[in-house]
C-alpha positions, 0 to 999 in steps of 0.5 A: 732337724725339724721336730714336729709336735703331735698336732703338726705330725697329725696335720702332716699325716692328713696332708700326705693322706690327701696326696695319696688319694690324688696319686691313686686317682691319677695312676690307674694301676694303683686303683686296679690293685686296690692299694690304700691311699694312706699307704701311698702317701705314707710310703712316699714319706718313708721312701724320702727318709730312706733316701735322706739316710743314704746321704746321712741327713735326718730332715724331720722327726715326727711325734706319733702320739696320736697313732695309738688312739687312732688305731684303737678307734678304728678297731673299736668301730670294727667291734661295733660291726659285730652284730649277731643279727648279721650272723643269723642272716648268713646262717650256717654258711657264714659261720663255716666260711669264718671257720675256714678263714680262721683255720687257714690263719692258723696254717699261715702262722705255722707255715711262716714259723717253719720258713722263718726257722729254716732261714734262721729267723725268730719264730715270731717273724713267721707269725708277722709274715703269716696271718698278721699281715696276710689275713690282717692286712696293713692295719693289723700288721702296723697295730701288732708291730710294736708287740713283735718288736718288743718280742725281738723281731727286728724291724717288725714295722718295716717287715709288716708293711712289706709283707702286707703290700706284697699280699695286697698285690698278690690277692688282686692278681691271683683271685680272679684268674683262680675263680675263672679257672674253677668256673670254666673247668668245672662248668659251674652254672652261672645265674642269669640277670643283671650283674648290677644286682650282685651287691644288693645284699651287701647294700641292704646290710647298711642302715636305711637312709632317712626319708628326708635329710636331717637338719644340720643340728640333728645331724651334728647331734647324731654324729656326736652321739655315735662318737661318744659311744665309740669313745666310751667303748675305747675307755672301758676297753682300756680297763679290760685290756689292762686287766687281761694284761695283768693275767700275763696275756700279751694282747693288742691294745684294741682287743678290749675296746672291740669287745665293748663295742660289740657288746654295745652294738648287740644291746642296741640291736635288741633294745635300741637304747643307744641310737647307733648309726653304723654308717656314722661309726664306719665313717669315724672308723675309716677316717681314723684308720686312714690317719693311723696308717699314714702316720705309722708309715711316715715313721717307718724305717725301711732300711731295716728290711736289708737282708730280709728280701729272700725270706719274705719272697719265699714266704709269700710264694709258699703262702700264696700256693697254700691259699690257692690250693685251699680254695680249689678244694676244701673251700669250694667243696664245703661252700657248695661247689657252685658258682657262688662258691667260686666267687667266694673263693676269689674273695677268700683269696683277696682278703686272706692275702690282702684286704677286704677291698681286694676281695670286693674288687675281685668279686665284682670283676667276676660278677661283671662277666658272669652275673650276680652272686648274691650269696657270695656278696653276703658271706665274704664281705661280712667275714672279711670286713670284721669277723675275721679281725676278731678271730685273727686277733685271738689266733695271733695272741695265742701264737705270741703267748706261745712263742714269746 
C-alpha cells in the first residue's frame, strides 16, 4: 500500500480537482446539471478504490489532515459575506424568502426522520438526508458527516455524498419546468427588455473594481491582509466553538469562525478598519471549498451505501414533491404571485434540493426565455449563497442535539 502524507494527499487532491474541471469541460451534460468539478474528480478516486476493494486490493491511503482546516476556511469566508447592508438592500422580501427556506429546512428534516423510522433506520439518518445535504449541499453534508458518524449513522459520508449528488441533479431538472408551468398557466406578466440585464443587481453586489490595476506589490499585500483576517476569524472562532461545546451543544467546527467572520465584516462595513475585499475572500473560500470537497470524496467509502438505495430513493422522491408543492403555493403567493416570484421559485427549488449554482443556472435559463427578473436575482442568490448556511446550521444543530 502506498501511504501518502498530508502534503502529498493535498497535492493529489489538487491534481484530481484539475481532472474534474477537464472532464466537466468535455462532457456538456455535467456542466448542464452544474455538477461541481471537485465532486467529479474526487468521485473518480472513490470509484477506483471501490473497484479495488472488489479485488481485495488497497492501493493507497490518504492523510486527510488538511480536510478540516480547509472546510473551516470555506465556511469562514461564508461568514464574511453576511453583511447587514445586504439585508437592508433586499428588505422585507429577502427576510421572508430566508424565513421560508429555513422553515422548509425544518420540514425536510422532519420528513426525513419519519421516512428513516419507517425503514428502521436511525432518526439522524433522516436529518443527513434532509436539510444537511438538500438545503446544505455536498459541502455541508461532508462537513457534518463526522458528527453524524459519531452519533451512530453508519456510512454517514457516503450517504451525504449520494443524497447531495442526487439532489443537485433533481434541482437542475425540476426547477425550470415548474417555473415555466407557473408562468404559462397563471399567465404571469413578463418584463420587456434584454435578458442580459437580469443579473445586474447580483453583479452590483460585488465590490467595485479599481479604476486602474494595482501594482503587483499592492495586490499581494491586499491578498495577504484578507487572508490574515480570515485566519484570525478561524482562530477566534475555534475558541467560541470550543466554549459552546463545553456547554453540551453539538455544533459543527466552523460555526464559531462563521460568527467571527460576520462580526468582522459588519465592523468593516461600518468603520472601514480592516480594508476587506470580498472578491479576494471569496476566491480564498472557493479554493478551500474545492480542495476540501475533493479530499473528502477521495477518502470516501462507497461500499457503505450497500442496502440503502431504496430508503434514499424514496426520501428523494418525497422531498422533491414537497419542495415543488411548497413553491407552487405558499412561496409563490407570499413572494408576490408575479413573474419575479416564479423565477424565485425556480431558484428556490435549485438550492433547496441542490446548490446555489443550480439555482443560478435554472434562473438564468428562464430569464433567457422570458426576460430579466431583477428582484429574483437580488433575493435568491443572497439567501442561497450564504444566509441559508447560517440558519441551516442552527436547524441541523437543533436536530442533532434533540436526537443524539
